[in-house]
C-alpha positions as CSV (number, residue, x, y, z in Angstrom):
1,M,-40.5,14.2,39.9
2,T,-39.6,13.7,43.5
3,M,-37.8,10.7,44.9
4,T,-38.5,9.0,48.1
5,L,-35.7,8.5,50.7
6,E,-35.7,4.7,50.1
7,E,-35.3,5.2,46.3
8,W,-32.5,7.6,46.8
9,R,-30.7,5.1,49.2
10,R,-31.2,2.3,46.7
11,I,-29.7,4.3,43.9
12,M,-26.8,5.8,45.9
13,G,-26.0,2.6,47.8
14,A,-26.3,4.5,51.1
15,G,-27.8,1.4,52.9
16,N,-24.9,-0.9,51.9
17,V,-22.6,-1.0,54.9
18,D,-19.9,-3.0,53.2
19,Q,-19.7,-0.5,50.4
20,G,-19.2,2.3,52.9
21,N,-16.4,0.4,54.7
22,A,-14.7,-0.2,51.3
23,R,-14.8,3.5,50.5
24,R,-13.3,4.4,53.9
25,S,-10.5,1.9,53.6
26,S,-9.6,2.9,50.1
27,K,-9.4,6.6,51.2
28,K,-7.2,5.6,54.1
29,K,-5.0,3.5,51.8
30,N,-4.5,6.2,49.2
31,S,-4.2,9.1,51.6
32,G,-0.4,8.9,51.6
33,H,2.5,6.7,52.6
34,T,4.9,7.1,55.5
35,C,8.6,7.5,54.8
36,M,9.7,4.4,56.7
37,A,13.4,5.3,56.6
38,R,15.3,4.2,59.7
39,T,16.0,7.0,62.2
40,R,19.1,7.2,64.3
41,S,17.3,5.4,67.2
42,G,16.5,2.5,64.8
43,T,12.7,3.2,64.6
44,P,11.0,3.8,61.2
45,C,10.3,7.4,60.3
46,K,6.6,8.3,60.5
47,R,6.6,11.4,58.4
48,M,4.5,11.4,55.2
49,S,6.4,10.9,52.0
50,R,5.9,13.6,49.4
51,Y,8.3,12.6,46.7
52,T,8.4,9.8,44.1
53,S,11.3,8.3,46.0
54,G,8.9,7.4,48.8
55,R,11.0,9.3,51.4
56,C,10.2,12.5,53.3
57,A,12.2,15.7,53.0
58,L,14.5,14.7,55.8
59,H,15.4,11.3,54.4
60,G,16.0,11.8,50.7
61,G,13.7,14.6,49.5
62,L,14.7,17.2,47.0
63,S,18.2,18.5,46.6
64,T,19.3,21.4,48.8
65,G,21.7,22.7,46.1
66,P,25.5,22.9,45.9
67,K,27.4,23.6,49.1
68,T,31.0,23.7,48.1
69,P,32.6,26.6,46.1
70,Q,33.4,24.1,43.3
71,G,29.8,22.9,43.2
72,K,28.4,26.5,43.2
73,E,30.7,27.5,40.3
74,R,29.7,24.4,38.3
75,S,26.1,25.2,38.9
76,S,26.5,28.8,37.8
77,R,28.1,27.6,34.5
78,N,25.2,25.2,33.9
79,G,22.4,27.6,34.9
80,P,22.2,29.7,31.7
81,N,22.2,26.6,29.5
82,G,19.1,25.0,31.1
83,R,18.7,21.2,30.9
84,R,19.4,21.0,27.2
85,G,22.7,22.8,27.1
86,N,26.1,21.4,27.5
87,Q,26.4,19.9,30.9
88,T,29.7,20.1,32.8
89,P,30.9,17.0,34.7
């Protein structure tokens, strides 16, 4: 059974302009959020946020790891235990 172009448009809603605009706006809305942290110049950051915190990697993304010798030593003691082992303060 073949379908005419008009039948296909009616079924798919291709002729409905409002529905098409709604689809476009929802894609735009859900495509990602900007970081919006304040930069040094006072303007909001325009980078896309990737983390659940809503910030980009420059303004509160994932940890970069321990930097001090004490932090590195503490991290090496906690590493073999995993998350369930005894955590050091």
